[in-house]
C-alpha positions in Angstrom: 52.2 -29.3 -41.1 54.7 -32.1 -41.7 54.3 -34.8 -44.4 56.3 -37.8 -43.3 55.0 -39.9 -46.3 56.7 -37.6 -48.7 59.8 -37.4 -46.6 60.2 -41.2 -46.4 59.0 -42.2 -49.9 62.5 -42.9 -51.1 63.2 -45.2 -48.2 59.9 -47.1 -49.0 60.9 -47.4 -52.6 64.3 -48.9 -51.7 62.5 -51.4 -49.3 60.2 -52.5 -52.1 63.0 -53.0 -54.5 65.0 -54.9 -51.9 62.1 -57.3 -51.1 61.3 -57.9 -54.8 65.0 -58.5 -55.6 65.4 -60.9 -52.7 62.3 -62.9 -53.5 63.2 -63.0 -57.2 66.6 -64.4 -56.4 65.0 -67.1 -54.2 62.5 -68.0 -56.8 65.2 -68.3 -59.5 67.0 -70.9 -57.4 63.8 -72.8 -56.1 62.0 -73.3 -59.5 64.7 -75.5 -61.2 65.0 -77.6 -58.0 61.2 -78.1 -57.6 60.3 -78.3 -61.3 63.4 -79.6 -63.3 61.4 -80.3 -66.5 59.3 -77.2 -66.6 59.2 -75.2 -69.9 60.1 -71.5 -70.2 56.5 -70.2 -70.4 55.3 -72.2 -67.4 58.4 -71.2 -65.5 57.6 -67.5 -66.1 54.1 -67.9 -64.9 55.2 -69.8 -61.7 57.9 -67.3 -61.2 55.4 -64.4 -61.2 53.0 -66.4 -58.9 55.6 -67.3 -56.4 57.0 -63.8 -56.5 53.6 -62.4 -55.6 52.8 -64.9 -52.9 56.2 -64.7 -51.2 56.4 -60.9 -51.6 52.9 -60.0 -50.3 53.5 -60.5 -46.6 56.8 -58.7 -46.7 55.3 -55.8 -48.7 52.4 -55.7 -46.3 54.6 -55.3 -43.3 57.2 -53.1 -44.9 55.0 -50.8 -46.9 51.2 -51.0 -46.2 51.4 -51.1 -42.5 53.8 -48.1 -42.3 51.6 -46.2 -44.7 48.6 -46.9 -42.6 50.5 -45.8 -39.5 51.6 -42.6 -41.2 48.0 -41.8 -42.3 46.8 -42.5 -38.7 49.5 -40.2 -37.2 48.6 -37.5 -39.8 44.9 -37.8 -38.9 45.8 -37.5 -35.2 47.9 -34.4 -35.8 45.1 -32.7 -37.8 42.6 -33.6 -35.1 45.0 -32.2 -32.5 45.2 -28.9 -34.3 41.4 -28.7 -34.8 40.9 -29.5 -31.1 43.3 -26.9 -29.8 43.0 -24.0 -32.3 41.6 -20.8 -30.7 39.2 -20.1 -33.5 35.8 -21.8 -33.7 35.3 -24.3 -36.5 31.8 -25.3 -37.6 31.2 -27.8 -40.4 27.8 -27.8 -42.1 26.2 -29.0 -45.3 24.7 -26.9 -48.1 21.3 -26.9 -46.3 22.9 -25.2 -43.2 22.7 -28.4 -41.1 25.6 -28.5 -38.6 27.8 -31.5 -39.0 30.4 -30.9 -36.3 32.0 -28.2 -34.1 35.3 -28.0 -32.4 35.9 -27.2 -28.7 36.7 -23.5 -29.4 33.3 -23.1 -31.1 31.7 -24.8 -28.0 33.5 -22.2 -25.8 32.6 -19.3 -28.0 28.9 -20.0 -28.3 28.4 -21.8 -24.9 27.0 -25.0 -26.3 28.1 -28.6 -26.1 28.6 -30.2 -29.5 25.7 -32.6 -29.1 23.3 -29.6 -28.5 24.0 -28.1 -32.0 25.0 -31.0 -34.2 22.0 -31.7 -36.5 20.6 -28.2 -36.0 20.6 -25.3 -38.5 23.5 -22.9 -38.5 21.1 -20.1 -37.8 21.1 -21.1 -34.1 24.7 -19.8 -34.0 24.6 -17.1 -36.7 21.1 -15.5 -36.8 20.2 -13.4 -39.8 17.7 -10.6 -39.4 15.8 -11.3 -42.6 15.5 -15.1 -42.2 13.5 -17.1 -39.6 15.3 -19.1 -37.0 15.3 -22.5 -38.7 15.4 -21.4 -42.3 17.3 -23.9 -44.4 18.6 -21.2 -46.7 21.0 -19.7 -44.2 24.0 -21.5 -45.9 22.9 -20.1 -49.3 23.1 -16.6 -47.9 26.6 -17.3 -46.4 27.8 -18.6 -49.8 26.1 -15.9 -51.8 24.4 -16.7 -55.1 27.7 -16.4 -57.0 29.9 -17.9 -54.2 31.5 -14.5 -53.5 31.6 -15.3 -49.8 33.8 -18.4 -50.2 37.3 -17.6 -48.8 36.4 -14.0 -47.9 36.4 -12.9 -44.3 33.2 -11.1 -43.3 31.8 -9.7 -40.1 28.5 -11.2 -38.9 26.6 -11.5 -35.7 26.8 -14.6 -33.5 24.3 -15.7 -30.9 25.3 -17.5 -27.7 23.3 -20.1 -25.9 22.2 -17.5 -23.3 20.7 -15.4 -26.1 23.3 -12.7 -26.1 24.7 -11.6 -29.5 28.2 -10.6 -30.3 30.4 -9.7 -33.3 32.3 -12.5 -35.1 34.5 -12.8 -38.1 33.4 -15.6 -40.4 35.4 -17.2 -43.3 33.7 -20.0 -45.3 35.5 -22.7 -47.3 34.0 -25.7 -49.1 35.0 -29.3 -49.7 33.6 -32.8 -50.0 33.1 -35.5 -47.4 31.6 -39.0 -48.2 30.5 -37.7 -51.7 28.6 -34.8 -50.2 29.3 -31.1 -50.1 30.6 -29.9 -46.8 31.2 -26.3 -45.8 33.5 -25.1 -43.0 33.1 -21.9 -41.2 36.1 -20.4 -39.3 34.7 -18.2 -36.6 36.6 -15.7 -34.5 35.1 -13.8 -31.6 36.0 -10.1 -32.1 34.2 -8.6 -29.1 37.3 -7.3 -27.5 38.5 -5.8 -30.8 35.2 -4.1 -31.3 35.5 -2.5 -27.8 39.0 -1.3 -28.6 37.8 0.1 -31.9 35.0 1.9 -30.1 37.4 3.4 -27.6 39.7 4.5 -30.4 36.8 6.0 -32.4 35.6 8.0 -29.4 39.2 9.2 -28.6 39.8 10.2 -32.2 36.4 12.0 -32.4 37.0 13.9 -29.1 40.6 14.9 -29.9 39.7 16.0 -33.5 36.8 18.1 -32.4 38.9 19.7 -29.6 41.6 20.5 -32.2 39.2 22.2 -34.6 38.3 25.1 -32.4 41.8 26.4 -31.7 42.9 25.6 -35.2 40.1 27.9 -36.6 41.3 30.6 -34.3 44.9 30.2 -35.4 43.9 30.2 -39.0 41.8 33.4 -38.6 44.7 35.1 -36.8 47.2 34.2 -39.6 44.8 35.4 -42.2 44.5 38.8 -40.4 48.3 39.1 -40.3 48.7 38.2 -44.0 46.1 40.8 -44.9 48.1 43.5 -43.0 45.3 44.3 -40.5 47.9 44.4 -37.7 50.5 46.3 -39.7 52.7 45.9 -42.8 54.8 42.8 -43.2 58.3 42.3 -44.6 58.8 39.8 -47.5 60.3 37.3 -45.0 57.4 37.6 -42.6 54.9 37.2 -45.5 56.7 34.1 -46.7 56.7 32.6 -43.2 53.0 33.3 -42.8 52.3 31.7 -46.2 54.1 28.5 -45.1 52.2 28.6 -41.8 48.9 29.0 -43.6 49.6 26.0 -45.9 50.4 23.8 -42.9 47.3 24.9 -41.1 45.2 23.9 -44.1 47.0 20.5 -44.2 46.3 19.9 -40.5 42.7 20.8 -41.1 42.5 18.3 -43.9 44.0 15.6 -41.7 41.5 16.3 -39.0 38.6 16.2 -41.5 39.9 12.9 -43.0 40.3 11.3 -39.6 36.8 12.2 -38.7 35.4 11.0 -42.0 37.2 7.7 -41.7 36.2 7.3 -38.1 32.5 7.8 -38.9 32.7 5.3 -41.8 34.5 2.6 -39.8 32.1 3.0 -36.9 29.0 2.8 -39.2 27.9 6.3 -38.0 28.2 7.9 -41.4 24.8 8.5 -43.1 24.7 7.0 -46.5 21.8 8.1 -48.7 21.7 5.5 -51.5 19.6 6.0 -54.6 19.9 5.4 -58.3 22.2 8.0 -59.7 22.8 9.0 -63.4 26.4 7.8 -63.8 27.0 9.7 -67.0 25.9 13.0 -65.4 28.1 12.3 -62.3 31.1 11.7 -64.6 30.4 14.9 -66.6 30.1 16.9 -63.3 33.4 15.4 -62.1 35.2 16.3 -65.3 33.8 19.8 -65.4 35.1 20.4 -61.8 38.6 19.3 -62.8 38.8 20.8 -66.3 40.5 24.1 -65.2 43.0 22.3 -63.0 44.0 20.0 -65.9 44.5 23.0 -68.2 46.7 24.7 -65.6 48.8 21.6 -65.4 49.0 21.3 -69.2 47.3 17.8 -69.1 44.6 16.2 -71.1 41.4 14.9 -69.4 39.7 12.4 -71.7 36.3 10.8 -71.3 35.7 7.2 -72.4 32.1 6.3 -71.4 30.3 3.3 -72.9 27.0 3.9 -74.6 23.9 3.0 -72.7 25.8 3.2 -69.4 23.6 1.9 -66.5 22.9 4.1 -63.5 24.7 3.4 -60.2 23.1 2.7 -56.9 24.8 4.7 -54.1 25.3 8.0 -52.3 26.2 10.4 -55.1 28.2 12.7 -52.8 30.3 9.9 -51.4 30.9 8.3 -54.9 31.8 11.8 -56.2 34.3 12.1 -53.2 35.9 8.8 -54.2 36.3 9.7 -57.9 37.6 13.2 -57.0 40.2 11.7 -54.7 41.3 9.2 -57.5 41.4 12.0 -60.1 43.4 14.3 -57.7 46.0 11.5 -57.3 46.1 11.0 -61.1 46.9 14.6 -61.7 49.9 14.4 -59.4 51.5 11.7 -61.5 50.2 11.9 -65.1 52.7 12.9 -67.8 50.3 13.8 -70.6 46.7 12.6 -70.0 44.2 11.0 -67.6 41.3 8.9 -68.9 38.0 8.6 -67.1 36.5 5.3 -68.3 33.1 3.8 -67.4 31.4 0.5 -68.6 28.5 -1.6 -67.5 29.3 -5.1 -66.3 27.5 -8.3 -65.5 24.1 -9.5 -66.7 22.3 -6.6 -68.4 24.7 -4.1 -66.7 24.0 -5.2 -63.2 27.3 -3.6 -62.1 29.1 -0.4 -63.1 32.8 0.0 -63.3 34.5 3.4 -63.4 38.2 3.7 -63.9 40.7 6.5 -63.5 43.7 5.8 -65.8 46.9 7.8 -65.8 50.1 7.5 -68.0 52.5 8.2 -65.1 55.5 6.3 -63.9 53.4 3.6 -62.2 53.6 2.1 -58.7 56.3 -0.4 -57.6 54.9 -3.9 -57.3 56.1 -4.3 -53.7 54.1 -1.2 -52.7 50.7 -2.2 -54.3 49.6 -4.0 -51.1 50.0 -0.9 -49.1 47.9 1.4 -51.2 44.7 1.4 -49.2 46.3 1.4 -45.8 45.9 4.3 -43.4 48.6 7.1 -43.3 50.4 5.6 -46.3 51.9 8.0 -48.8 53.6 6.2 -51.7 56.0 8.2 -53.8 56.1 6.9 -57.3 59.5 6.7 -59.1 59.5 10.2 -60.4 58.0 11.8 -57.2 55.0 14.1 -57.1 56.4 17.6 -57.0 56.8 17.7 -53.3 53.0 17.1 -52.6 52.2 15.9 -49.2 48.7 14.5 -48.6 47.2 13.1 -45.4 47.8 9.5 -46.3 44.1 8.8 -45.6 42.5 9.4 -49.0 42.6 5.9 -50.4 41.7 4.4 -47.0 38.5 6.6 -47.0 37.8 5.5 -50.6 38.0 1.9 -49.7 35.8 2.3 -46.7 33.2 4.1 -48.8 33.2 1.3 -51.3 32.9 -1.3 -48.6 29.9 0.5 -47.2 28.3 0.5 -50.6 28.9 -3.2 -51.2 31.3 -2.3 -54.0 35.0 -2.8 -54.7 38.0 -0.7 -55.3 41.4 -1.9 -56.6 44.4 -0.8 -58.5 46.5 -2.1 -61.4 49.9 -0.6 -62.3 53.0 -1.3 -64.3 56.2 0.7 -63.9 56.6 3.4 -66.6 53.2 2.4 -68.1 50.9 4.2 -65.7 48.3 3.2 -63.1 44.6 2.3 -63.2 42.3 2.7 -60.2 38.9 1.0 -60.6 35.7 1.2 -58.6 32.8 -1.2 -59.1 29.3 -0.4 -57.8 25.9 -2.0 -58.2 23.5 -0.4 -60.6 20.5 -1.5 -58.6 19.6 -1.8 -55.0 21.0 -5.1 -53.6 18.6 -7.7 -52.4 20.0 -7.2 -48.9 20.1 -3.6 -47.9 23.2 -1.7 -47.0 
């Protein structure tokens, strides 16, 4: 968007100076002629009055009118953008009453603006646990702690004909005429959901079809390595060892693809319950203790006293923490710390962190960490390890499905920290 007012401010300043200077010169010559006996104080007062009276019309035409014109042009440009943007825009107050909608929103939902203005937002975005005209819809969209502001989320939209469809909603807030006004940016993602469904079905079919021949190949290689079909030379044994490792890696890729596909499609079964977080961490550390000893690394526990439980699927949370700990082993120099603390009011949230003292992650790569098929080599490498590139993407999807968060912090040569945050109690809105 252009800002002509800023671009021409210098020209306006010069105009103002020019007008004031011209008027001042005229006044200086007129006052002695009109009032030859006037004293200095009176002359100063008259000078100021005449300067103001004579300058006002010129300033109005040279400054105020152009400013008004610029403001009008800017308003027209903004209105043009809103009228022609492909995303729906719905403005509503903090009671959920719709204030205005743009043409894209009319097209998406099938209403004319006059049919929805003044009605509750729930006529466009129904919520299963609220009645149709509940005035608390906006409060749900905002969240009790405003966590929804500025965050893109997927919700269900409802067209005029009663059909429902998937939309992405982003809510922002502002003020209009001394009242709070919220703006919802709405994008119809029906086509995207269809493509995602086709992709999921394709991945699932291909992955399942690959598993059967892969199992047969793996069994045959195992038989060859065991000498069932005759003795092997050292070169043959080495070749089969490499083949076996690659078969295992391919099997992991297939498993990870299926896991991620199930999570993204919502087909994964999540059995949430309150879990003893301290016991979960102890089990995790016990599972990895031998591996740390083999690597010559220290695994340290830093768990706060009175740690609250976590609410989630214990197996999935264990999978997330195991993945993070596996990654930490690859890069740690001396030790890895498993840290857990309660957060929020009376420990309403639980944060578990996996901290290593490795080389850290380059800042330009931090944004790629949780993308699919991304393998980031830290500065000193990772001993030639090659994962599937899906581990952190799966971790992120599991956290999303739990209503939790996962993020990373890192400084070069000072190690990395991966944090997960989970609720300690069942949320008011079910998963």
